[in-house]
C-alpha positions as CSV (number, residue, x, y, z in Angstrom):
1,M,103.0,88.3,76.8
2,N,101.5,89.5,73.5
3,I,98.6,87.2,72.7
4,E,96.7,89.5,70.3
5,H,97.2,87.2,67.2
6,I,95.9,84.2,69.2
7,I,92.9,86.0,70.6
8,K,91.6,86.7,67.1
9,S,91.7,82.9,66.3
10,I,90.2,81.9,69.7
11,H,87.2,84.3,69.2
12,Q,86.5,82.6,65.8
13,E,87.1,78.9,66.7
14,D,86.6,78.4,70.4
15,G,83.2,77.9,72.0
16,L,84.0,77.6,75.7
17,S,85.8,80.8,76.4
18,R,83.2,82.7,74.3
19,T,80.3,80.9,76.1
20,L,81.6,81.7,79.5
21,G,82.5,85.2,78.7
22,M,86.3,85.1,78.9
23,E,88.3,88.1,77.8
24,F,92.1,87.6,77.4
25,I,94.6,90.3,78.0
26,S,98.2,90.8,76.8
27,T,100.9,91.7,79.4
28,P,104.4,93.3,79.0
29,E,106.2,90.2,80.5
30,D,106.9,87.3,78.3
31,D,106.0,84.7,81.0
32,T,102.6,86.2,82.2
33,L,99.2,86.9,80.9
34,Q,95.8,87.7,82.2
35,A,92.1,87.0,81.5
36,R,88.9,88.6,82.9
37,M,85.4,87.1,83.3
38,A,82.2,88.7,84.6
39,V,80.3,86.4,87.0
40,D,76.9,86.2,85.5
41,D,74.3,83.7,84.3
42,R,76.9,82.0,81.9
43,N,79.1,80.8,84.7
44,K,77.3,80.8,88.0
45,Q,76.2,77.8,89.9
46,P,72.6,77.4,91.2
47,F,73.4,79.2,94.4
48,G,74.4,82.4,92.7
49,F,78.2,82.1,93.0
50,L,81.0,81.6,90.4
51,A,81.1,77.9,89.6
52,G,84.3,76.2,90.5
53,G,84.3,74.5,87.0
54,A,84.2,77.9,85.4
55,S,87.2,79.0,87.4
56,L,89.1,75.8,86.2
57,A,88.0,76.4,82.7
58,L,89.2,80.0,82.9
59,A,92.6,78.9,84.1
60,E,93.0,76.0,81.6
61,N,92.1,78.3,78.7
62,L,94.5,81.1,79.9
63,A,97.4,78.6,80.2
64,G,96.6,77.1,76.7
65,I,96.7,80.5,75.2
66,G,100.0,81.2,77.0
67,S,101.6,78.0,75.8
68,M,100.5,78.5,72.2
69,A,101.9,82.1,72.3
70,L,105.3,80.7,73.4
71,C,105.2,77.9,70.8
72,P,103.8,79.3,67.5
73,G,102.3,76.6,65.3
74,K,101.9,74.2,68.1
75,M,98.9,72.9,70.0
76,A,98.6,73.1,73.8
77,M,96.3,70.7,75.6
78,G,95.7,70.7,79.3
79,I,96.7,67.3,80.8
80,N,96.5,68.2,84.4
81,V,94.4,71.0,86.2
82,H,94.1,71.2,89.8
83,G,93.1,74.0,92.0
84,N,91.9,75.3,95.4
85,H,88.9,77.5,95.7
86,V,89.5,79.6,98.8
87,K,86.7,82.3,98.6
88,A,83.3,82.3,97.1
89,M,82.7,84.9,94.4
90,P,79.1,86.2,94.3
91,Y,77.0,86.9,91.2
92,G,77.9,90.3,89.7
93,G,81.3,91.8,89.5
94,S,84.2,90.1,87.8
95,V,87.2,87.9,88.3
96,T,90.7,88.4,86.9
97,A,93.0,85.5,86.3
98,Y,96.8,86.1,86.6
99,G,98.9,83.5,84.9
100,K,102.5,82.9,85.3
101,L,104.7,80.3,83.6
102,I,106.6,78.3,86.1
103,H,108.1,75.6,83.9
104,K,108.7,75.6,80.1
105,G,110.0,72.4,78.8
106,N,110.0,71.1,75.1
107,T,106.6,69.4,75.6
108,L,105.4,70.3,79.1
109,H,104.5,73.7,80.4
110,V,103.4,74.4,83.9
111,W,101.3,77.5,84.7
112,N,100.2,79.0,88.0
113,I,96.9,80.9,87.7
114,D,95.6,83.0,90.6
115,I,92.0,84.2,90.2
116,K,91.2,87.3,92.1
117,N,88.0,89.4,92.7
118,D,87.5,93.1,92.1
119,E,89.1,93.9,95.5
120,D,92.3,91.9,94.6
121,K,91.3,89.0,97.0
122,L,92.2,85.4,96.0
123,I,89.3,83.4,94.8
124,S,91.2,80.3,93.4
125,S,94.7,79.2,92.9
126,I,95.0,76.8,90.0
127,Q,98.0,74.9,88.4
128,V,97.7,73.8,84.8
129,T,100.0,71.4,83.0
130,N,100.0,71.7,79.2
131,Y,101.2,69.1,76.7
132,V,102.5,71.0,73.7
133,I,102.8,69.2,70.3
134,A,102.6,69.8,66.7
135,P,99.2,69.6,65.1
136,Q,98.2,66.2,63.7
137,E,97.6,66.1,60.0
138,K,94.0,65.2,59.0
């Protein structure tokens, strides 16, 4: 999925993805996309591992970008995010989130996001449901 046009606006407007160090990546398939995030002081928990909330934020942001790429001019808001953290990711290194669209309705999109470490081992598996609507007039 080509997300280059969305990445530019995200870097200008979004605070969370920039704050946590997320990097979004286009893919050749129309129903997939990726993101990368270093595990560092921006997103670790006090014990020195990737915070589970940072993993959930990575997944929700990635799914939101995917839904907006599929529906230009619309807003995508996460209405349900749930996941399983199956392996701890220590400080240093990076994780890669692999997103795949599993349902595309008119207003609901469901994404599966697998987050893996540098050795391609599963860290978290997360499902995100987005509500996709036209922007509200101010």
